[in-house]
Each structure stands twice: as C-alpha cells, then as structure tokens.
C-alpha positions in Angstrom: 6.2 -13.2 33.2 9.8 -12.2 32.2 11.3 -13.5 29.0 14.1 -15.8 29.8 17.5 -15.3 28.2 16.8 -17.7 25.3 13.5 -16.1 24.5 15.0 -12.6 24.7 17.8 -13.6 22.4 15.4 -15.1 19.8 13.1 -12.2 20.0 15.9 -9.7 19.6 17.2 -11.6 16.6 13.7 -11.5 15.0 13.3 -7.8 15.7 16.9 -7.1 14.5 16.3 -9.0 11.2 13.0 -7.2 10.7 14.4 -3.8 11.4 17.2 -4.4 8.9 14.6 -4.8 6.2 12.4 -2.0 7.5 15.0 0.7 8.2 15.2 3.9 6.3 17.4 3.6 3.3 18.0 7.3 2.7 21.6 7.1 3.7 22.2 4.1 1.5 20.6 5.7 -1.5 22.6 8.9 -1.0 25.8 6.9 -0.9 26.7 8.2 2.6 27.5 4.7 3.9 28.5 2.1 1.4 28.0 -0.7 3.9 24.3 0.3 4.2 24.0 0.2 0.4 25.5 -3.3 0.4 23.1 -4.4 3.1 20.1 -3.0 1.3 21.1 -4.9 -1.8 21.2 -8.1 0.2 18.1 -7.8 2.3 15.8 -6.0 -0.2 12.7 -4.1 0.8 10.0 -6.6 0.0 10.1 -6.9 -3.8 11.6 -10.2 -4.9 11.6 -10.4 -8.7 12.8 -12.5 -11.6 13.8 -9.3 -13.5 16.4 -7.6 -11.3 17.2 -4.9 -13.8 15.7 -1.6 -12.8 13.8 0.3 -15.5 12.9 4.0 -15.6 9.5 5.6 -16.3 5.9 5.1 -15.5 3.6 6.3 -12.8 2.9 4.2 -9.7 -0.6 4.4 -8.3 -1.1 3.9 -4.6 -4.5 3.5 -3.0 -4.9 4.3 0.7 -7.6 3.2 3.0 -6.4 5.5 5.7 -8.1 8.8 6.4 -7.1 11.5 3.9 -4.8 14.0 5.7 -6.2 17.4 6.3 -2.7 18.8 5.9 0.3 17.3 4.0 2.8 18.9 6.3 3.6 16.2 8.9 4.7 18.8 11.4 1.1 19.8 11.7 -0.7 17.3 13.9 1.3 14.3 13.0 -0.5 11.1 12.2 0.3 8.0 10.2 -1.6 8.9 7.0 0.6 12.0 6.8 3.7 9.9 7.4 2.8 7.6 4.5 2.6 10.4 2.0 5.3 12.7 3.3 7.9 9.8 3.2 8.0 10.4 -0.5 9.0 14.1 -0.4 10.4 14.8 3.1 13.6 13.3 4.6 15.1 13.2 8.1 18.4 14.1 9.9 18.9 10.4 10.9 17.9 7.0 9.7 18.0 3.6 11.4 20.1 0.6 10.8 19.4 -2.5 12.9 17.5 -0.1 15.3 20.5 2.2 15.7 20.7 5.8 14.4 22.8 6.3 11.4 23.5 9.4 9.2 21.1 10.7 6.7 20.8 14.4 6.1 23.1 14.8 9.1 26.4 13.1 8.3 27.7 12.9 11.9 27.0 14.1 15.5 28.5 14.4 18.9 27.0 14.5 22.4 28.5 16.4 25.3 29.7 14.5 28.4 26.7 15.7 30.4 24.3 14.7 27.6 22.7 18.1 27.4 24.3 19.3 24.1 23.9 17.5 20.8 25.8 18.8 17.8 25.0 17.8 14.2 27.3 18.1 11.2 25.2 18.3 8.1 25.7 17.2 4.5 26.8 20.1 2.3 25.4 18.8 -1.0 21.7 18.9 -0.4 19.0 21.3 -1.6 15.3 21.4 -1.1 13.2 20.8 -4.3 12.5 24.6 -4.4 16.2 25.3 -4.7 16.7 26.4 -1.1 19.9 25.2 0.4 19.7 22.6 3.2 21.9 24.1 5.9 22.1 24.7 9.6 19.6 27.6 9.4 17.1 25.3 7.7 17.4 22.8 10.6 16.9 25.5 13.2 13.8 26.8 11.3 12.3 23.3 11.2 12.8 22.6 14.9 11.3 26.0 15.7 8.4 25.2 13.4 7.7 21.9 15.2 7.9 23.5 18.6 5.8 26.6 17.7 2.4 26.2 19.3 0.9 27.8 16.3 2.0 24.9 14.2 -0.3 22.6 16.3 2.1 19.7 16.2 1.5 16.6 18.4 3.8 13.7 17.4 6.7 15.9 16.4 6.2 18.3 19.3 6.3 15.5 21.9 9.4 13.9 20.3 11.4 17.2 20.6 10.4 18.3 24.0 13.9 18.1 25.4 15.3 20.7 23.0 15.4 24.2 24.6 17.4 25.9 21.9 18.7 25.2 18.4 21.7 27.2 17.1 23.3 27.4 13.7 27.0 27.5 14.8 28.1 27.6 11.2 26.6 26.9 7.8 26.6 23.1 8.3 26.7 22.7 12.0 23.7 22.8 14.4 24.0 22.8 18.2 21.0 21.7 20.2 20.8 22.6 23.9 18.7 20.2 25.9 16.9 20.5 29.2 18.0 17.0 30.1 19.9 14.1 28.5 17.6 12.5 25.9 18.7 9.0 24.9 15.8 8.8 22.3 16.4 12.0 20.5 18.5 10.6 17.7 15.8 7.9 17.1 13.2 10.7 17.1 15.0 12.5 14.3 14.5 9.5 12.0 10.7 10.2 11.9 8.8 12.2 9.2 7.0 14.2 11.8 10.2 16.0 12.5 11.5 15.8 8.9 13.2 18.7 7.1 11.2 21.2 5.1 12.2 24.2 3.1 12.5 27.2 5.4 11.4 29.4 2.5 8.2 27.3 2.1 7.6 27.3 5.9 7.3 31.1 5.7 4.1 30.7 3.7 0.7 30.8 5.5 0.1 27.4 7.1 -2.9 26.6 4.8 -0.7 27.1 1.7 2.2 25.0 3.1 -0.3 22.3 4.0 -1.2 22.0 0.4 2.3 21.5 -0.9 5.1 21.2 1.6 8.6 21.2 0.2 11.3 18.7 1.2 14.5 17.2 0.0 13.0 13.9 -1.1 12.8 12.1 -4.5 9.3 13.4 -5.3 7.5 16.7 -5.2 3.8 17.5 -4.8 2.2 18.9 -8.0 -1.5 18.7 -7.2 -3.9 17.8 -4.4 -7.5 17.1 -5.5 -9.2 16.9 -2.1 -11.3 13.8 -1.6 -9.6 12.0 -4.5 -5.9 12.1 -4.9 -2.5 13.7 -4.5 -0.2 13.8 -7.5 3.6 13.6 -7.1 6.3 14.1 -9.7 9.9 12.9 -9.5 12.4 15.4 -8.3 14.8 15.7 -11.2 17.3 17.5 -9.0 17.2 14.9 -6.2 20.5 14.9 -4.4 20.8 11.1 -3.8 23.2 9.0 -5.9 20.3 6.9 -7.1 17.7 9.1 -8.8 14.0 8.3 -8.7 13.1 5.9 -11.5 9.4 6.5 -11.5 8.1 9.5 -13.3 5.6 10.1 -10.5 3.1 8.7 -8.0 -0.7 9.0 -8.0 -1.8 8.7 -4.4 -5.5 7.9 -4.4 -7.9 7.7 -1.4 -10.2 4.7 -1.6 -11.8 4.1 1.8 -13.8 1.0 0.8 -11.6 -2.1 1.3 -13.4 -4.2 -1.3 -13.1 -1.5 -4.0 -9.4 -0.9 -3.1 -8.5 -4.6 -3.4 -10.5 -5.0 -6.7 -8.5 -2.0 -8.1 -5.3 -3.8 -7.2 -6.4 -7.1 -8.8 -7.5 -5.4 -12.0 -4.2 -3.4 -12.3 -5.8 0.0 -11.8 -3.6 0.5 -8.8 -0.1 -0.9 -8.0 0.0 -0.8 -4.1 -2.6 -0.7 -1.4 -2.6 -0.4 2.4 -5.1 -1.5 5.0 -5.6 -4.9 3.4 -8.1 -7.2 5.0 -7.1 -10.6 6.5 -8.6 -12.7 3.6 -6.8 -10.5 1.1 -3.5 -11.0 3.0 -4.0 -14.8 3.0 -4.6 -14.8 -0.7 -1.3 -13.0 -1.4 1.7 -15.1 -2.4 5.4 -14.6 -2.5 5.4 -15.7 -6.2 1.9 -14.6 -7.1 0.6 -11.6 -9.0 -0.2 -9.9 -5.6 2.3 -9.9 -2.8 2.4 -8.9 0.8 4.9 -6.5 2.5 4.5 -7.0 6.2 5.9 -4.0 8.0 5.0 -4.0 11.7 5.1 -0.4 13.1 7.6 0.4 15.9 6.5 1.9 19.2 3.3 0.8 20.8 1.2 -2.4 20.2 -2.4 -2.1 19.2 -4.1 -2.1 22.6 -7.2 -0.8 24.4 -6.6 2.0 26.8 -8.9 2.2 29.9 -9.5 5.8 31.0 -8.6 5.8 34.7 -9.3 9.5 35.0 -13.0 9.3 34.1 -16.2 7.4 34.9 -16.3 3.8 36.2 -12.7 3.1 35.3 -11.4 5.3 38.1 -11.9 2.2 40.2 -9.0 -0.2 39.6 -11.1 -3.2 40.4 -13.6 -2.3 37.6 -10.8 -1.9 35.2 -9.4 -5.3 36.0 -12.9 -6.8 35.8 -13.2 -5.4 32.3 -9.8 -6.9 31.3 -10.8 -10.3 32.8 -14.1 -10.2 30.9 -12.7 -9.4 27.5 -12.5 -12.5 25.3 -9.9 -11.7 22.7 -8.3 -14.9 21.3 -11.2 -16.7 19.5 -12.1 -13.5 17.6 -8.5 -12.8 16.8 -8.1 -16.2 15.3 -11.3 -16.3 13.4 -11.4 -12.7 12.1 -7.7 -12.2 11.3 -7.1 -15.7 9.9 -3.7 -16.0 11.4 -2.4 -12.7 10.1 -2.2 -11.1 13.6 -0.6 -12.6 16.7 -1.8 -11.8 20.2 0.3 -9.4 22.2 0.6 -9.1 25.9 2.9 -6.1 25.8 2.3 -2.3 25.5 5.2 -2.2 23.0 5.4 -3.5 19.5 7.1 -6.9 18.9 9.8 -5.1 16.9 10.9 -3.2 20.0 13.8 -5.0 21.8 12.8 -3.6 25.2 9.2 -5.0 25.0 8.1 -6.8 28.2 5.3 -9.3 28.0 3.1 -10.8 30.7 0.2 -13.1 29.5 -0.8 -14.0 33.1 -2.4 -10.5 33.5 -4.7 -10.9 30.5 -6.3 -14.3 30.8 -10.0 -14.4 29.9 -11.8 -15.2 33.1 -15.5 -14.2 33.4 -15.6 -15.8 36.8 -12.8 -13.4 38.0 -14.6 -10.5 36.4 -17.8 -11.2 38.1 -16.1 -11.7 41.5 -14.3 -8.3 41.2 -17.5 -6.5 40.3 -19.4 -8.2 43.1 -16.7 -7.2 45.6 -16.8 -3.6 44.2 -20.5 -3.4 44.9 -21.9 -3.7 41.3 -25.1 -5.7 41.4 -26.7 -7.4 38.4 -29.8 -5.5 37.1 -32.9 -6.9 35.5 -31.5 -6.6 32.0 -28.1 -8.1 33.0 -26.3 -4.8 33.2 -24.8 -4.2 36.6 -25.8 -1.1 38.7 -24.4 0.7 41.8 -25.9 3.6 43.6 -28.3 4.1 40.7 -25.6 4.1 38.1 -25.4 1.6 35.3 -22.1 0.0 34.5 -21.8 1.7 31.1 -18.6 2.0 29.1 -18.3 4.4 26.1 -16.0 3.1 23.4 -15.5 5.4 20.4 -14.0 3.7 17.4 -12.3 5.4 14.5 -13.6 3.8 11.3 -10.5 5.3 9.5 -8.0 3.6 11.7 -9.8 0.3 12.5 -10.3 -2.2 9.7 -13.5 -4.1 9.5 -12.0 -7.2 11.1 -10.9 -5.1 14.1 -14.3 -3.5 14.5 -15.8 -7.0 14.5 -13.4 -8.0 17.2 -14.6 -5.0 19.3 -18.2 -6.2 18.8 -17.2 -9.6 20.2 -15.5 -8.0 23.1 -18.7 -6.0 23.6 -20.6 -9.3 23.8 -18.2 -11.0 26.2 -18.4 -7.9 28.5 -22.2 -8.0 28.4 -22.0 -11.5 29.9 -20.3 -10.2 33.0 -22.5 -7.1 33.4 -20.9 -4.3 31.4 -22.9 -2.2 28.9 -20.3 -1.4 26.3 -21.5 1.3 23.9 -19.5 1.2 20.6 -19.5 4.5 18.7 -18.2 4.3 15.2 -16.9 7.7 14.2 -14.9 9.3 11.4 -11.4 10.4 12.4 -12.2 14.1 13.2 -15.2 13.1 15.4 -13.1 10.5 17.1 -10.4 13.0 17.9 -13.1 15.4 19.2 -14.5 12.7 21.5 -11.0 12.1 23.0 -10.4 15.8 23.4 -13.6 16.2 25.4 -12.8 13.2 27.6 -15.9 11.5 26.3 -14.6 7.9 26.4 -14.0 5.1 28.8 -12.1 2.8 26.6 -10.4 3.5 23.3 -8.1 1.9 20.7 -5.5 4.5 19.8 -2.6 3.4 17.7 0.6 5.3 18.3 3.8 5.0 16.2 7.2 6.2 17.5 10.6 4.7 17.1 11.9 3.2 20.3 10.7 2.5 23.8 10.6 6.2 24.6 7.0 5.9 23.3 6.2 4.7 26.8 7.1 8.2 28.2 4.8 9.8 25.7 1.9 7.4 26.3 2.1 6.9 30.1 4.0 9.8 31.8 1.5 11.8 33.7 2.7 15.0 31.9 1.1 13.6 28.7 -2.3 14.0 30.2 -1.9 17.6 29.2 -2.7 18.2 25.6 0.0 19.0 23.0 -0.5 22.2 21.0 -2.6 20.2 18.5 -5.1 19.6 21.3 -4.3 15.8 21.4 -3.1 14.3 24.6 -1.2 11.0 24.3 -1.8 9.5 27.8 -5.3 8.3 27.0 -5.2 5.9 29.9 -4.7 9.0 32.1 -2.3 7.0 34.1 -0.9 9.1 36.9 1.8 7.1 38.7 4.8 9.0 40.1 6.8 5.8 40.1 6.1 5.2 36.4 7.0 8.9 35.7 10.3 8.5 37.5 11.3 5.3 35.8 10.5 6.7 32.3 12.3 9.9 33.0 15.4 8.0 34.2 15.3 5.8 31.1 15.1 8.8 28.9 18.3 10.2 30.5 20.2 7.0 30.6 22.8 6.3 27.8 23.7 2.8 28.9 21.5 0.4 26.8 21.3 -2.4 29.4 20.4 0.0 32.2 17.9 1.7 30.1 16.3 -1.7 29.3 16.0 -2.5 33.0 14.2 0.8 33.7 11.8 0.3 30.8 11.0 -3.2 32.0 10.2 -1.9 35.5 8.0 0.8 34.0 6.2 -1.7 31.8 5.5 -4.0 34.8 3.8 -1.2 36.6 1.8 0.0 33.5 0.6 -3.5 32.8 -0.3 -4.2 36.4 -2.3 -0.9 36.7 -5.2 -2.3 34.7 -5.2 0.7 32.4 -4.2 -1.2 29.2 -5.3 -4.3 27.4 -2.8 -5.3 24.7 -4.3 -6.9 21.5 -1.7 -7.4 18.8 0.9 -5.4 16.8 -0.4 -2.5 14.8 -1.3 -4.2 11.5 0.7 -2.6 8.7 0.5 -4.7 5.6 1.0 -3.4 2.1 -0.2 -5.4 -0.9 1.5 -4.7 -4.2 1.5 -6.1 -7.7 4.4 -8.3 -8.8 5.3 -5.8 -11.5 6.4 -3.4 -8.7 10.0 -3.7 -7.5 12.5 -1.9 -5.2 10.1 -0.8 -2.5 11.9 0.1 0.7 10.4 0.9 4.1 11.4 3.6 6.6 12.1 3.8 10.3 8.4 4.1 11.0 7.6 1.3 8.5 6.1 3.5 5.7 6.8 2.4 2.1 9.4 4.5 0.3 9.3 4.6 -3.5 12.5 6.5 -4.2 14.2 3.4 -5.7 11.0 1.7 -6.9 10.3 0.8 -10.5 7.5 -0.9 -12.4 8.1 -3.7 -14.9 5.0 -3.5 -17.0 
C-alpha cells in the first residue's frame, strides 16, 4: 500500500513537528542561529512549567535501564547507551532543524558540483574541556579515529564510509574527499557516534580514553564507578552562550524497572529511561511525573529473519513465519496504547517511510498452507519436520534492550508460531552474549534496534555489503538480505541530491525489502523518558537522546 497524498502530507507534518522538538539545540544554545533560539523558546524540549525562570545549581540524577557501556567513547562500538551519556559531553559538526542539517561546531559548508568534495568551515571560538583548541586538525583526527580499524567502531564507521580523505586546508577549514556523492553525510555528522573529541585525549591508550573521553560539551566526566554510576561536572569554560545551569549529573545504572521507577517516585532520581507501559500511562502533563516521548530516527523496531542461515533461507518459510506471527493483541494488551503498530522498516519520524500493512496480516491458514507446500509436515508434537529436520527457529533476545513488555510480546509470538508448527526457542541473553550470538550467526530471527538519522539507515541495514562485519565485529544486515536490485537502489539514493528523486528510490527499495519476507515490523523504537516536574529545560538531540545543557531543577 502506498500512502496517498493526503496521508503523506499529514504524516510529514507530524514528523516535521516532532523533529522540531527533538532536534539538537547545540546551535541555538551557542547563539549561532538566532532563529533556532527563538524556535527552541517556542517549542520547548518537553518541560512545561509554571516557574519559567531558570535557576542555577544542584545535581541532576539520571537512572538508566540500558546496559552500562563498556566504553564511554561513542566512537568505539557505537550503541545507544553510549549516545545517551556522551550527549552530555560530546558535540557534533552539524545539528538538525526540521530534519535538515544546520550548523553546530561547523558554521558552514559547501559541496562540489560532482558531490565528491565536502568542505566545512569551523567555528573559531571553541575549545575542548581539556583546553585543546577545536580546529581543522582536530576534525581530521576524529574522522581518522572513527575510521581506524583499531578503534573498533561500528555505527560511526558505517556512517563515514564515503570519506576517503580528510584534509585540514587551514586552521578552521576541513576538506573531505569522498568516494561517491553522499546525500546523507551531513545528517550523519549530527550523531554522537561521530562527535568531536579532543585529539590530545585520543592519543591516550584506548582503555584510558574509554574511561573519560573529552569533548566540547557542557559537562565533563569526573568519575566512573563501574557497575554503579558515572559522575559528570559542569564545564565552567563551556563555549556556548548559555552556560550549564546544573552543577553536575549523577548517571546511575539501575537495570530493574520497578526499582528505577520507585526511585523516581521517591525523588531519589530525577529522570529515568526505559519506562514500562503502566508507568507511562500513569504520567501526566501536569503531574509530579511527566513523559518525554522521543521516538528514535532511523529504523522501526522490527524482527529480522536471517535469510542466510537455517530454515529461513527458504522464502516460503519466512513468509509463513510472518503470517503466523500474531502481533496486535499482545501489542494492545502489553503496551497499553503506548506503542502503535508499524508496517514499515523505517521509524514514523522518517519522512521517506513506506508502509504496507497488507504484507503483515495475521493468517495462520496462510502460514500452514505455505509450510505444507514447502514440504514441512506436522510431527507428533505439533512441530513440523522435513527430511528429518525440525522446524526450529532460534531467537536470541537482549534483556538489556528489550523491556519486559516486549519480551512478553515475543513469548506471545512464540505461542502463535507454535500453533502453525514452528518451534521458536527464545534465548534471553545479556548484551555481550547477544552480540556474540549474532557474530557467530547463531540466530534465525532477532530484534535489533538501530538508530541513525535519515533513510540512509536502509543502506546500512539492507545493502549486501553490510553482511560483512564492521571493525567492531558487528554486521548490520542481520536479515542477510542479498538483493542486487536493493543494493543498486540504495546506492543511487545515497548519491542523489534531489529530495523528491531520493524519496522515490527509497520507496522502491523499501517495497523490495518488505516483500522479501526478511523483516517483520513491530512498532517505533520505544524511547520514553520520565522526569519529575521539578526538572525543566530538557532538550533532545538529532538521535532523540535527552540533553541537559540548558536544564535546571526547581527544588
């Protein structure tokens, strides 16, 4: 199904409005664009308050249910827990306003006529928190750090693949030579996984830099007590026109959702992430606890079916699994209306998202027919067999990335698949074990959230080149989709500057991806933050992480 013009317009308006609230406000805070400052003042960042007068002082306590990062440098690896933390101390070359790149640490840029040279002009009034100057040499050092295989980057590495050389042409001008035109590169530079770090700090051993990376942001890392908390202090020399109001942030790791919410209710913490549906329903716009809903850009939350391994190498079996997956009743009962069903591989905030509900209707009759025709016979215990092989599907689940409601949904999918003859084996794993299972190709279906600004996330997730691991060892094409036509469309889109033409190419690619039977969309990546009403001035970035550079607490 294609969205008609009215639906597309309405959807674009919703996405545009949401992105205005969620965009990075680095440029606005720095005073680089007065219009952005005015827009921020109008839209806010999620903290409506009766007391609109900012106050200084105090420490904000944040409690995260995400996995504790193994490294605080977002260049290394590159996951969302790293982005949440590093947003407070690392900034980017660009920001986003209404989904479009705007200046941040870079004050302007130009692109050559052939699209293969991108030149940044940098701000000349910025220093890293260790006193090192932010200049062209620093940008070159950061790009080289992300691209160095020894860094073991994944998200950042994949975002900067088109850059073949970075050159400091003068103190505040950087010229990037590209292997191909890259229409998504400016968007990519708004992400913390390619944020700017002190080149002096990057010269330290990686283990040392992982403990306390140095950026240009409003806070600095003062201590990391592993397994407990990271302590941040305000950067007294922050370059922005609005200085940090908080004295610091205590970033705690509380994996138990009940304990985390109880700490918020009691006032022991001020902000939490990974809130449960019942907790979200209890939040009120005028109550003591409030909800900041910040859908992530990039991909939707979806199940990827491994077409390069096991029973899902057969397209008919993949489509039988999709037809046998009963999603909607569990989504409604478990998420209490806080999550809306998706039929797209892209997030609802992405304007190029294409949706086709007809491909994902629950039909156990169709599932059984497809399996019958593929030669899978029902065994004595109800599990189908073929040539002595049971119809077994291995489904590793990250307990750090999937909230309890989602894990319960997976159990309901397991039950509906059993009814048509699949033996779905759920394996609940911690994050490191989950990554290991993927690296060893020991999975048939997986839920793998992926956040990246813009529809270029499709190239990272579904181009056949992404079946090969990044230097971190992680490969993004978990569906192992290998379709030359999809590759060609995504590569063309990446090299197309015209927005309308790029949208057409992305739509064609999405049609093929959805029709391949390698993906089962579920809903947007849930990204809610609950905060106490005493907290004001929260902003969110291009990748929907909360930013506390302008936040204050009214005790």
